[in-house]
Structure formats: structure tokens, C-alpha cells
C-alpha positions as CSV (number, residue, x, y, z in Angstrom):
1,M,0.0,0.0,0.0
2,F,2.9,2.4,0.8
3,R,4.5,1.7,-2.6
4,R,1.1,2.3,-4.2
5,I,0.8,5.7,-2.6
6,C,4.4,6.6,-3.4
7,F,3.9,5.6,-7.0
8,F,0.7,7.8,-7.2
9,F,2.6,10.9,-5.8
10,L,5.6,10.1,-8.0
11,C,3.3,10.2,-11.1
12,Q,1.9,13.6,-10.0
13,L,5.3,15.0,-9.2
14,A,6.7,13.9,-12.6
15,G,3.6,15.3,-14.4
16,G,3.9,18.6,-12.5
17,A,7.6,19.0,-13.1
18,L,7.1,18.3,-16.8
19,G,4.3,20.8,-17.0
20,W,6.3,23.5,-15.1
21,A,9.1,23.0,-17.5
22,L,6.8,23.5,-20.5
23,A,4.3,26.1,-19.3
24,S,5.4,27.4,-15.9
25,A,2.7,27.3,-13.2
26,P,-0.4,26.6,-15.3
27,G,1.5,23.8,-17.0
28,S,2.4,22.2,-13.6
29,V,-1.3,21.9,-12.7
30,V,-2.1,20.3,-16.0
31,G,0.9,18.0,-15.6
32,V,-0.3,16.9,-12.1
33,V,-3.8,16.1,-13.6
34,I,-2.2,14.2,-16.5
35,G,0.1,12.3,-14.1
36,S,-2.9,11.3,-11.9
37,A,-4.9,10.2,-14.9
38,L,-2.0,8.1,-16.2
39,W,-1.6,6.4,-12.8
40,L,-5.3,5.8,-12.7
41,A,-5.3,4.3,-16.2
42,V,-2.4,1.9,-15.3
43,D,-4.2,0.9,-12.1
44,L,-7.4,0.4,-13.9
45,A,-5.7,-1.8,-16.5
46,R,-4.3,-4.0,-13.7
47,A,-7.7,-4.3,-12.1
48,I,-9.3,-5.3,-15.4
49,R,-6.5,-7.8,-15.9
50,M,-7.2,-9.4,-12.5
51,L,-11.0,-9.4,-13.1
52,G,-10.5,-11.2,-16.4
53,W,-8.4,-13.8,-14.7
54,L,-11.1,-14.3,-12.0
55,R,-13.8,-14.6,-14.7
56,Q,-11.8,-17.3,-16.5
57,E,-11.3,-19.2,-13.3
58,A,-7.7,-20.0,-14.4
59,Q,-5.5,-21.8,-11.9
60,V,-2.4,-19.8,-12.8
61,P,-2.5,-15.9,-12.7
62,P,-1.3,-13.9,-15.7
63,A,2.3,-12.6,-16.0
64,T,3.8,-11.2,-12.9
65,T,1.9,-8.2,-11.7
66,H,3.5,-6.0,-9.0
67,G,1.8,-3.8,-6.5
68,L,-1.5,-4.2,-4.7
69,W,-3.3,-6.0,-7.5
70,G,-0.4,-8.4,-7.9
71,E,-0.5,-9.3,-4.3
72,A,-4.3,-9.6,-4.4
73,M,-4.0,-12.0,-7.4
74,E,-1.4,-14.1,-5.6
75,R,-3.5,-14.4,-2.4
76,V,-6.6,-15.3,-4.5
77,R,-4.5,-18.0,-6.3
78,R,-3.5,-19.5,-3.0
79,L,-7.0,-19.5,-1.7
80,L,-8.2,-21.2,-4.9
81,R,-5.4,-23.8,-4.6
82,A,-6.3,-24.5,-1.0
83,R,-10.0,-24.9,-2.0
84,D,-9.1,-27.3,-4.7
85,Q,-7.0,-29.4,-2.4
86,Q,-9.8,-29.5,0.1
87,L,-12.3,-30.4,-2.6
88,R,-10.1,-33.3,-3.8
89,A,-9.6,-34.5,-0.3
90,A,-13.4,-34.4,0.3
91,Q,-13.9,-36.3,-3.0
92,D,-11.4,-38.9,-2.0
93,R,-13.1,-39.4,1.4
94,L,-16.4,-39.6,-0.4
95,Q,-15.1,-42.3,-2.8
96,D,-13.6,-44.2,0.2
97,F,-17.0,-44.0,2.0
98,L,-18.9,-45.2,-1.1
99,A,-16.4,-48.0,-1.6
100,A,-16.9,-49.1,2.0
101,I,-20.7,-49.0,1.5
102,Q,-20.2,-50.9,-1.8
103,A,-18.4,-53.6,0.0
104,S,-21.0,-53.9,2.7
105,P,-22.9,-57.2,2.8
106,N,-26.1,-55.2,3.4
107,G,-27.9,-53.3,0.8
108,V,-27.9,-49.5,0.9
109,V,-30.1,-47.2,-1.2
110,L,-30.2,-43.4,-0.9
111,L,-33.6,-41.9,-1.6
112,D,-34.4,-38.2,-2.2
113,A,-37.4,-36.4,-0.7
114,D,-39.7,-37.9,-3.4
115,D,-38.5,-41.4,-2.8
116,R,-36.4,-41.5,-6.0
117,I,-33.2,-43.5,-6.1
118,E,-30.1,-41.3,-5.8
119,W,-27.6,-44.1,-5.3
120,S,-27.5,-47.7,-4.4
121,N,-24.7,-50.3,-3.9
122,L,-24.4,-53.6,-5.7
123,T,-25.8,-55.6,-2.8
124,A,-29.1,-53.6,-2.9
125,A,-29.2,-53.9,-6.6
126,E,-29.0,-57.7,-6.2
127,H,-31.6,-57.7,-3.4
128,F,-34.2,-55.7,-5.2
129,G,-33.3,-56.6,-8.8
130,I,-32.5,-53.0,-9.8
131,D,-29.8,-51.5,-12.0
132,P,-27.6,-48.9,-10.1
133,E,-27.2,-46.8,-13.2
134,R,-30.3,-47.4,-15.3
135,D,-32.7,-47.0,-12.4
136,L,-31.3,-43.7,-11.0
137,L,-34.1,-41.3,-10.1
138,Q,-36.7,-44.0,-10.5
139,L,-39.4,-44.2,-7.8
140,I,-38.5,-47.0,-5.4
141,G,-42.2,-47.9,-5.1
142,N,-42.2,-48.7,-8.8
143,L,-39.4,-51.2,-8.5
144,V,-40.2,-52.8,-5.1
145,R,-43.9,-53.8,-5.4
146,D,-44.3,-55.9,-2.3
147,P,-47.5,-54.7,-0.5
148,R,-45.8,-54.9,2.9
149,F,-43.0,-52.6,1.7
150,T,-45.5,-50.2,0.1
151,A,-47.5,-50.0,3.4
152,Y,-44.3,-49.6,5.4
153,A,-42.9,-46.8,3.2
154,A,-46.2,-44.9,3.2
155,G,-46.4,-44.9,7.0
156,N,-44.4,-42.8,9.4
157,D,-43.3,-45.5,11.9
158,F,-39.7,-46.5,10.9
159,S,-38.7,-47.7,14.3
160,R,-39.0,-51.3,13.1
161,E,-38.0,-53.3,10.1
162,V,-40.3,-55.2,7.7
163,V,-39.6,-58.5,6.0
164,I,-40.5,-58.9,2.3
165,E,-40.0,-61.6,-0.3
166,T,-38.1,-61.1,-3.6
167,Y,-37.7,-63.3,-6.6
168,H,-34.3,-63.5,-8.5
169,T,-34.9,-64.3,-12.1
170,A,-31.3,-65.0,-12.9
171,S,-30.9,-67.6,-10.1
172,N,-34.6,-68.7,-10.1
173,R,-34.9,-68.5,-6.4
174,R,-36.8,-66.6,-3.8
175,S,-35.3,-64.8,-0.8
176,K,-36.4,-63.0,2.2
177,L,-35.2,-59.5,3.0
178,S,-35.3,-57.4,6.1
179,V,-35.8,-53.8,5.1
180,H,-35.4,-50.7,7.3
181,L,-36.0,-47.1,6.4
182,H,-34.0,-44.3,8.2
183,P,-35.0,-40.6,7.6
184,Y,-32.1,-38.2,7.3
185,G,-31.4,-34.7,5.9
186,E,-34.2,-32.7,4.5
187,G,-36.9,-35.3,3.7
188,R,-34.4,-37.9,2.4
189,R,-34.4,-41.5,3.5
190,L,-31.8,-44.3,3.8
191,L,-33.0,-47.7,2.8
192,L,-31.1,-50.6,4.3
193,S,-31.7,-54.3,3.3
194,R,-30.4,-57.5,4.7
195,D,-30.8,-61.0,3.2
196,I,-32.2,-63.2,6.0
197,T,-33.0,-66.2,3.9
198,S,-30.3,-68.3,5.6
199,L,-31.4,-67.1,9.0
200,E,-35.0,-68.0,8.3
201,Q,-33.8,-71.4,7.1
202,A,-31.7,-71.9,10.2
203,E,-34.6,-70.9,12.4
204,A,-36.8,-73.3,10.6
205,M,-34.2,-76.1,11.0
206,R,-33.9,-75.3,14.7
207,R,-37.7,-75.6,15.1
208,D,-37.7,-78.8,13.1
209,F,-34.8,-80.1,15.1
210,V,-36.5,-79.4,18.5
211,A,-39.7,-80.9,17.2
212,N,-38.0,-84.0,15.9
213,V,-36.0,-84.5,19.1
214,S,-39.1,-84.1,21.2
215,H,-41.0,-86.6,19.1
216,E,-38.2,-89.1,19.0
217,I,-37.8,-89.0,22.8
218,R,-41.5,-88.8,23.6
219,T,-42.3,-92.1,21.8
220,P,-40.0,-94.4,23.9
221,L,-40.9,-92.4,27.0
222,T,-44.6,-93.1,26.4
223,V,-43.8,-96.8,26.0
224,L,-41.7,-96.8,29.2
225,T,-44.4,-94.9,31.2
226,G,-47.0,-97.5,30.1
227,F,-44.9,-100.4,31.0
228,I,-44.0,-98.9,34.4
229,E,-47.7,-98.3,35.2
230,T,-48.4,-101.9,34.2
231,L,-45.7,-103.3,36.4
232,Q,-46.9,-101.1,39.3
233,N,-50.6,-101.9,39.0
234,L,-50.8,-105.5,37.8
235,Q,-49.6,-108.8,39.2
236,L,-47.6,-110.3,36.4
237,G,-45.9,-113.7,36.0
238,D,-42.2,-114.0,35.8
239,E,-42.2,-114.6,32.1
240,E,-44.4,-111.7,31.3
241,R,-42.5,-109.4,33.7
242,A,-39.3,-110.4,32.0
243,R,-40.7,-109.6,28.5
244,Y,-41.9,-106.2,29.7
245,L,-38.5,-105.4,31.2
246,G,-36.8,-106.5,28.0
247,L,-39.0,-104.1,26.0
248,M,-38.3,-101.3,28.5
249,G,-34.6,-102.0,28.1
250,Q,-35.0,-101.6,24.3
251,Q,-36.7,-98.3,24.6
252,S,-34.2,-96.9,27.1
253,G,-31.4,-98.1,24.8
254,R,-33.1,-96.3,21.9
255,M,-33.1,-93.1,24.0
256,Q,-29.5,-93.6,25.0
257,T,-28.5,-94.1,21.4
258,L,-30.4,-90.9,20.4
259,V,-28.7,-88.8,23.1
260,N,-25.3,-90.2,22.2
261,D,-25.8,-89.3,18.6
262,L,-26.9,-85.8,19.5
263,L,-23.8,-85.4,21.6
264,T,-21.7,-86.7,18.8
265,L,-23.2,-84.1,16.4
266,S,-22.7,-81.4,18.9
267,R,-19.0,-82.3,19.3
268,L,-18.4,-82.5,15.6
269,E,-20.1,-79.1,14.9
270,G,-18.5,-77.3,17.9
271,S,-14.9,-78.5,17.6
272,P,-12.2,-77.5,15.1
273,P,-11.2,-79.9,12.4
274,P,-8.7,-82.6,13.4
275,G,-5.1,-81.2,13.7
276,T,-2.2,-83.6,13.5
277,P,-3.8,-86.8,12.2
278,E,-3.7,-90.1,14.0
279,W,-2.6,-92.8,11.5
280,T,-4.7,-95.9,11.8
281,P,-4.3,-99.0,9.6
282,L,-7.3,-99.7,7.4
283,A,-7.2,-103.3,8.7
284,V,-8.0,-102.2,12.2
285,L,-10.9,-100.0,11.1
286,I,-12.4,-102.7,8.9
287,A,-12.0,-105.4,11.6
288,Q,-13.9,-103.3,14.1
289,C,-16.7,-102.5,11.5
290,E,-17.1,-106.2,10.8
291,Q,-17.3,-107.0,14.5
292,D,-20.0,-104.3,15.0
293,A,-22.0,-105.5,12.0
294,Q,-22.0,-109.1,13.2
295,S,-23.1,-108.0,16.6
296,L,-25.9,-105.9,15.1
297,C,-27.1,-108.8,12.9
298,Q,-27.3,-111.0,16.0
299,A,-29.2,-108.3,18.0
300,L,-31.7,-107.9,15.1
301,D,-31.9,-111.6,14.6
302,K,-31.5,-111.0,10.9
303,P,-29.1,-113.4,9.1
304,Q,-27.2,-111.7,6.3
305,Q,-24.2,-112.2,4.1
306,L,-21.6,-109.8,5.4
307,R,-18.7,-109.6,2.9
308,F,-15.7,-107.5,4.1
309,A,-13.0,-107.5,1.4
310,P,-9.4,-107.3,2.7
311,P,-8.3,-103.6,2.7
312,P,-5.1,-102.4,1.1
313,A,-2.0,-102.1,3.2
314,L,-2.5,-98.4,4.0
315,E,-3.0,-96.2,7.0
316,L,-5.7,-93.5,7.1
317,G,-4.9,-90.1,8.8
318,G,-7.5,-88.4,10.9
319,S,-9.4,-88.8,14.1
320,A,-9.7,-92.6,14.5
321,G,-12.9,-92.3,16.6
322,E,-14.6,-90.0,14.1
323,L,-13.6,-92.2,11.2
324,L,-14.7,-95.4,12.9
325,S,-18.1,-93.7,13.8
326,A,-18.7,-92.8,10.1
327,F,-17.8,-96.2,8.8
328,S,-19.9,-98.0,11.4
329,N,-22.9,-95.8,10.7
330,L,-22.7,-96.7,7.0
331,V,-22.4,-100.4,7.7
332,S,-25.1,-100.4,10.4
333,N,-27.5,-98.6,8.1
334,A,-26.9,-101.2,5.4
335,V,-27.5,-104.0,7.9
336,R,-30.7,-102.4,9.2
337,Y,-32.3,-101.7,5.9
338,T,-31.2,-104.9,4.1
339,P,-33.8,-107.7,4.5
340,A,-32.9,-111.1,6.0
341,N,-30.7,-113.2,3.8
342,G,-29.6,-110.1,1.9
343,A,-26.0,-109.1,1.3
344,V,-23.8,-106.3,2.5
345,D,-20.5,-105.8,0.7
346,V,-17.8,-103.6,2.3
347,Q,-14.5,-102.8,0.5
348,W,-11.6,-100.4,0.2
349,R,-10.0,-99.7,-3.2
350,V,-7.3,-97.3,-4.3
351,L,-8.2,-95.1,-7.2
352,A,-5.9,-94.2,-10.1
353,D,-5.2,-90.7,-8.8
354,G,-4.0,-91.9,-5.5
355,R,-7.2,-91.4,-3.5
356,A,-8.9,-94.3,-1.6
357,E,-12.6,-95.2,-1.6
358,F,-14.5,-96.9,1.3
359,S,-17.8,-98.2,0.0
360,V,-20.7,-100.1,1.5
361,R,-23.2,-101.8,-0.9
362,D,-26.4,-103.4,0.2
363,T,-29.3,-105.2,-1.4
364,G,-31.9,-103.3,0.4
365,P,-35.0,-101.6,-1.0
366,G,-33.1,-98.7,-2.5
367,I,-33.9,-95.0,-2.3
368,A,-35.7,-92.8,-4.9
369,S,-33.6,-90.0,-6.5
370,E,-35.7,-87.2,-5.0
371,H,-34.7,-88.3,-1.5
372,L,-30.9,-88.5,-2.1
373,P,-30.1,-84.7,-1.6
374,R,-31.7,-84.7,1.8
375,L,-30.5,-88.0,3.3
376,T,-27.8,-86.3,5.3
377,E,-30.2,-83.9,7.0
378,R,-30.9,-84.5,10.7
379,F,-33.9,-86.8,11.3
380,Y,-34.7,-87.0,7.6
381,R,-36.4,-90.3,6.9
382,V,-37.5,-91.8,3.6
383,D,-40.0,-94.0,5.5
384,R,-40.5,-93.1,9.1
385,S,-42.3,-96.2,10.1
386,R,-39.6,-98.5,8.6
387,S,-36.9,-96.4,10.3
388,R,-38.4,-96.9,13.7
389,E,-38.7,-100.6,13.1
390,T,-35.0,-100.8,12.3
391,G,-34.1,-98.8,15.4
392,G,-32.4,-95.9,13.7
393,T,-32.3,-92.4,15.1
394,G,-32.2,-90.5,11.8
395,L,-28.8,-88.9,12.8
396,G,-26.3,-91.5,11.4
397,L,-25.9,-89.9,7.9
398,A,-25.7,-86.4,9.5
399,I,-22.8,-87.7,11.6
400,V,-21.2,-89.2,8.5
401,K,-21.5,-85.9,6.6
402,H,-19.7,-83.9,9.3
403,V,-16.9,-86.5,9.7
404,V,-16.4,-86.5,5.9
405,Q,-16.3,-82.7,5.7
406,R,-13.8,-82.5,8.7
407,H,-11.4,-84.9,6.9
408,G,-11.6,-83.2,3.5
409,A,-13.2,-86.3,2.0
410,E,-16.3,-86.7,-0.3
411,L,-19.5,-88.6,0.4
412,K,-21.2,-90.3,-2.6
413,I,-24.6,-91.9,-2.6
414,D,-25.9,-94.1,-5.5
415,S,-29.2,-95.9,-5.2
416,V,-31.8,-97.4,-7.4
417,P,-35.2,-98.4,-6.0
418,G,-35.5,-102.1,-5.8
419,A,-31.8,-102.7,-6.5
420,G,-30.0,-101.5,-3.3
421,S,-27.8,-98.6,-2.4
422,T,-24.0,-97.8,-2.4
423,F,-22.6,-95.3,0.1
424,S,-19.0,-94.3,-0.6
425,I,-16.4,-92.0,1.1
426,V,-13.5,-90.9,-1.0
427,F,-10.4,-89.8,0.9
428,P,-7.7,-87.5,-0.6
429,S,-4.2,-89.0,-1.1
430,T,-2.9,-86.7,1.6
431,R,-4.8,-88.7,4.2
432,L,-3.1,-92.0,3.1
433,R,0.3,-93.6,3.6
434,P,1.7,-97.1,3.5
435,A,1.0,-99.2,6.5
436,N,3.8,-100.1,8.9
437,V,4.0,-103.9,8.4
438,S,5.4,-104.4,11.9
439,R,2.2,-102.9,13.5
440,D,-0.1,-105.3,15.2
441,T,-3.2,-105.2,13.0
442,S,-5.1,-107.4,15.4
443,A,-5.0,-104.7,18.0
444,P,-8.2,-103.9,19.8
445,R,-10.5,-101.0,18.8
446,A,-8.6,-98.0,17.5
447,T,-10.4,-95.6,19.9
448,E,-13.9,-95.3,21.4
449,S,-16.5,-94.8,18.8
450,L,-18.1,-91.3,18.9
451,A,-21.6,-92.8,18.6
452,G,-21.1,-94.9,21.8
């Protein structure tokens, strides 16, 4: 500012001196006026130059300009640069925020005051079947036509969520969504969605599980209660009393087997996969399975042809108790469902790629193809009355499935109605190694069976 004032007076002094030299006193006055006008013209030119730069919104100011206007232009340039840096930082934060929302497993839709879509992540697009780009500014009510959502969005109570059903054309499946609206800003609303299909299925499975367990336990309890009342109120002979006690023992044994199977499933589901594997010769496992099968045939008074082929000289790595439980369940199922004088074939074979397959083939009634995908579900029965007659709990194949998964193996089921069934477990080559010939293969049970 001081230089600006000095330059103004310098122009006046120069003009006055020049006018004095040319025309004495009158000329000096004219010279002062001309000098002031010249200074004003130069200053105005600088102001016009700065105004033009501001109008163009250029990042770099024009050629160096000194004085007040030059300093003003430099300060404005710095302010603009700081603003641009803040804007870029805000845009980066916004992009990071949107990327985080995009990666969210929940659906997010931003709605304006008229319930038009301003933005949505890919999860929401999948949930509602919308296109994040094509459907921008579309009314959400035109795209989500579930009556429950329409009534929910039209109301003013958003303290709760609403569950709606959607249909996915690409995958040809239905799913359930939990939808929640949150007002924000000036009339805007945030729409959150969550796929609860698996939760609903898990809840349904839990209800079915509780109902099935209650039913399976109630039946033998009812029988036991009836026998106990009979023994308490009637005078029975020794033979009849012994028969009743035998039936009571069968029912209590059935409940004990059910409880043991439930505990087995609980341990399998709640424990980590086997760590450092135990190596057990196949001969030990197959010998124990054969012994259990023969005992079961005698208990059921059902003569059958039990053919156990000699296993290869290999050891199987994993939890010996879990593996024996899986093998025994497959063999016992074959024995239970194969009629008298039928045949059960059990064998091991090494596949060409180094894997090994344990298979159990029976000559039972077979299973229709529509039942095969659900056989490993808890308490799933193809024929409930026949399952109870054979004494099964409906949990054996569920145990087998969990043991197979924990050992990285694969369960295969082949069955033809009227021609029997074949259940196979294929173990990866990493679970196999040559057996130690010096090991005593006649050793007792490898470890206590999980089902016992």
C-alpha cells in the first residue's frame, strides 16, 4: 500500500515537473492532472486484468503483476489452490466412503425427498433386482412392489423393520429381505436391506430339530411310562414281567443311542477340524466295523451275508474315533435296511489318482432319487415307520457328513429303488500312507466310537 501511494505521488510529481518546464505554473497543474490520470489508467488496467483472470477461473494468474493488484491476485490464487486441495480430499473421502458401502454385505439405497433413487450399492441392486445406473431417479415404489413394503414406506413409523420376499430371475430362487428405512437430511431416507433367507432357514431347521428330538424321545418315554404303570398296578408272572422289562430296556437303549448321537453331532459341529492326524491301519478299522456289523445282525436276529474285502496295506490319517463312527454308521445302516438273507459288501479300493474309496453296498429296497439330496439332514427319513422298526435315530448320515467334511473327503450316494444302495467315502491322497507292516493289525478297537 505504501508503494502504491508513493507511485501515485511520483506520477503527480513527474507530471507537475514536466508541466512546469513546459508552461510554468499553469502547466504544472495540467501536468499533475495528467500524471494522476496516467496512474489511474495503469491501475485500472491492472484491475481489469485481475477481473479477467477471475472470470476465466484460471489456476495460474497472468504474468507477474506487482503492487496491490499483484498481491491480491497471488492471495486469491493461494485460496483457490487450498480450496481445490480440500475439494479433492473431500472427493477422496467420499469415494472411500462409497467404496466401503459398496463392499457392505447389506444393501444401501439413498432416496431423495420424493423417494427416488439417488444411489445404491451392488448388494441392494441384487436384493431388489435394480440397475444402479439405469434406475437412477426411479421411484423405489415402482421397483419394489411388495405390499408390505408399500404400506411400510407410506407410514411414518420406521422404528421397526419389515420382512419382504423377492424373486431373483437369474438364479430362479426366492429370498427374504429385512428392510429398514431411516429418515435423514431434508426429507431424504436411507433404505437398508439384509438377506435373512439363511437365518430363516436356520430358524426353521432349529424348530424342526427341536420338534424331531421331542418326538423321538416322547415315543420311547410313552412306552416306558405305560410299562411302568403296568408293572406297578398288575400282578404279572415272571415270564411276562421279563418280557416287559426287555421291551423297556430296548426303549431306554433307543433313547440312550439318540442322546449319544446328539452329543456326537454337537462335538463335531463345535470343535475345530482334526489337527495332527492319527494314523490308523485300514485293517484295524475294517475289523472293528465287521465286528460291529455281526453284533448288530445277532441283535436284530437278521441273518445276512456280510462280505468284508481285505483292505489295502494303507494307514488313514485323521481322528480314528470319528472315522470309525462314520464307517460303522454306514455299515449299520446297510445291515438295518437290508432284508434277511440279503448281502452287504464292504470294501476299500485305491483309485488311479492316489485317492482311496471306502464303499458299502447293500441289497436293500433302494432310495428314490428325490430323497438323495436330503439324506444327510438330521432326522430326515424316507420311510418313518420303517426307520423306527429298524431302530435308527435319523442322525447317522448327518454324523457321516460332518466327519467326511472335517477330513476333506467326499461322500457319494448311489441308489436305485429295488436294486439296493451304495454309500462311498473318497479320501484324498494326503490322508493315506503305506501301513507299517510291523504294526499289530489285530490290535483292539482303535479308539472309542463317537456314537457310543
